[in-house]
C-alpha positions in Angstrom: 28.5 12.6 43.0 25.2 10.2 42.6 22.3 12.2 41.4 19.6 9.6 43.0 16.6 11.7 42.7 15.0 15.4 40.7 11.5 17.0 41.8 9.9 19.9 40.8 6.7 21.6 41.3 4.9 24.5 39.9 1.7 25.8 41.1 -0.2 28.5 40.0 -3.4 29.6 41.7 -5.5 32.0 41.0 -8.9 33.3 42.1 -11.5 36.5 41.7 -14.3 38.0 44.2 -16.8 39.9 42.9 -19.3 40.9 45.7 -22.8 42.5 44.5 -22.9 39.6 41.9 -26.8 39.2 41.3 -26.5 36.0 39.4 -27.7 33.0 40.9 -25.4 30.3 39.9 -27.5 27.0 38.4 -25.5 24.2 36.5 -21.8 24.7 36.5 -22.0 27.5 38.1 -24.0 29.6 35.4 -26.8 31.4 35.7 -30.4 30.0 34.3 -29.6 31.6 31.1 -26.2 30.1 30.5 -24.6 33.8 30.1 -23.3 35.0 33.5 -20.4 35.0 34.8 -19.8 33.7 31.4 -18.1 30.2 30.4 -14.8 31.4 30.3 -14.8 32.7 33.7 -16.0 29.4 34.7 -12.6 27.8 32.9 -10.6 30.1 35.1 -9.8 32.7 33.1 -9.0 36.2 35.3 -9.5 38.7 33.2 -9.0 41.9 34.8 -11.6 43.4 33.4 -14.4 41.4 34.5 -15.9 43.6 36.5 -16.1 46.2 33.6 -18.3 43.4 32.2 -20.2 42.6 35.0 -21.4 45.9 35.5 -22.4 46.7 31.9 -24.0 43.6 31.4 -26.1 44.3 34.7 -24.7 41.3 36.8 -24.1 43.8 39.8 -25.7 45.3 42.2 -26.8 49.1 42.2 -26.5 49.3 46.2 -24.7 52.1 46.5 -24.2 51.0 50.3 -21.7 48.2 49.3 -18.5 48.2 50.8 -16.8 44.8 49.9 -14.1 45.7 47.4 -13.7 43.4 44.5 -10.2 41.2 44.3 -8.1 39.2 42.4 -5.3 37.0 43.7 -2.3 35.3 41.9 -0.2 32.9 43.6 3.2 31.0 41.7 4.8 28.7 44.1 8.4 26.6 42.1 10.0 24.2 44.0 12.6 22.0 43.4 14.3 19.3 45.1 17.4 16.9 44.5 18.9 14.3 46.4 22.5 13.5 45.9 24.4 10.5 47.8 28.3 10.4 47.6 28.7 7.8 49.4 26.8 4.9 51.2 26.6 6.9 54.6 26.3 10.6 53.3 23.6 11.6 51.3 22.5 15.2 50.8 19.5 17.4 50.0 19.3 20.1 47.7 16.1 22.4 48.3 15.2 25.8 46.2 12.0 27.5 46.5 10.3 30.3 44.5 7.0 31.8 45.9 5.2 34.8 44.3 2.1 36.4 45.2 -0.1 39.5 44.0 -3.0 40.8 44.9 -5.4 43.4 43.2 -8.5 45.1 44.7 -10.9 48.1 43.9 -14.1 49.1 45.4 -16.7 48.6 42.4 -20.0 50.1 42.8 -22.7 52.3 41.4 -22.1 55.6 44.1 -25.1 57.2 42.9 -27.8 54.3 42.4 -28.6 55.3 38.9 -26.2 53.0 37.3 -23.5 54.5 37.0 -20.6 52.4 38.3 -16.8 54.2 39.7 -13.7 52.1 40.4 -12.9 53.3 43.8 -9.5 53.1 46.0 -7.4 50.9 43.5 -5.0 48.7 45.6 -2.2 46.6 44.1 0.1 44.7 47.0 2.4 41.4 46.4 4.9 39.8 48.1 8.1 37.3 46.6 9.9 34.7 48.6 13.1 33.1 47.1 15.8 30.4 48.6 19.7 31.1 47.6 22.8 29.8 48.8 24.5 31.7 51.8 27.6 29.4 52.6 29.7 31.9 51.1 28.8 34.8 54.3 28.1 31.8 56.7 31.5 31.8 58.2 32.5 35.5 58.3 33.1 37.3 61.5 29.8 37.4 62.9 29.8 37.0 66.4 27.4 39.1 68.8 29.2 42.4 68.9 30.0 42.9 65.1 29.0 41.2 62.0 30.7 41.9 58.9 28.3 40.5 56.7 25.5 43.3 58.2 27.6 46.0 58.0 27.9 45.2 54.1 24.4 45.3 54.1 24.1 48.4 55.6 26.5 50.1 53.2 24.8 48.4 50.4 21.2 50.2 51.3 22.9 53.4 50.7 24.9 52.0 47.7 21.5 51.0 46.2 19.6 54.2 46.9 21.7 56.5 45.3 22.0 54.1 42.2 18.2 54.8 42.0 18.9 58.4 42.2 21.1 58.2 39.2 17.9 56.8 36.8 15.2 58.5 37.8 17.0 61.2 40.3 15.5 61.3 43.1 17.0 58.6 46.0 15.1 55.8 47.5 14.4 56.2 51.2 17.0 53.4 52.6 14.0 51.5 54.5 12.1 50.9 51.7 11.3 47.4 50.3 13.1 48.4 46.5 16.9 49.1 48.6 16.4 46.3 51.5 15.7 43.4 49.7 18.5 43.9 46.6 20.9 45.2 49.8 20.2 41.8 51.6 20.6 39.5 49.0 23.8 40.7 47.7 25.5 41.6 51.1 24.4 37.4 52.6 24.7 35.6 49.1 28.4 37.2 48.8 27.6 39.2 45.4 28.4 42.2 44.2 25.9 44.8 44.9 26.4 46.9 42.1 24.9 43.8 39.5 
């Protein structure tokens, strides 16, 4: 086989939104005093304590009716592509991808209008996508009425749920993502669910 090319990319995107920010941006996004929101923020630092710093420095409104939450988001994207040419008339392209997203939101406001800020309703969420090779299970019994791979997936959910019970003392619901994702990957990649 002849490797013709291989390319990879890795991107990280991050962002912060602070509703109720009272300073007016001027040159380079800094306010007139060159203090708010700070050089580290302008240069891209995503400090999870930025909202507390902003509240302590008086950069956030004291309006107790503020309802838009503070949020921080991060996306990591990795991709790899290889082009193989075993013969003049036969070309193969292999792609691998991995993407993860993370998001944090919380309502940060002065609930009384007296300068005392509160952290309300914090929430963290995310998603995770990967590509994997499922050739090993593609040609198993997968007719319209019965699928050996799907049957293995159902068995795996029970095994992984019980594995959580062994480690934590409480079994996870078989419909939870902590159970479904590894059960699916184990069944459709042909790997053992005990790894």
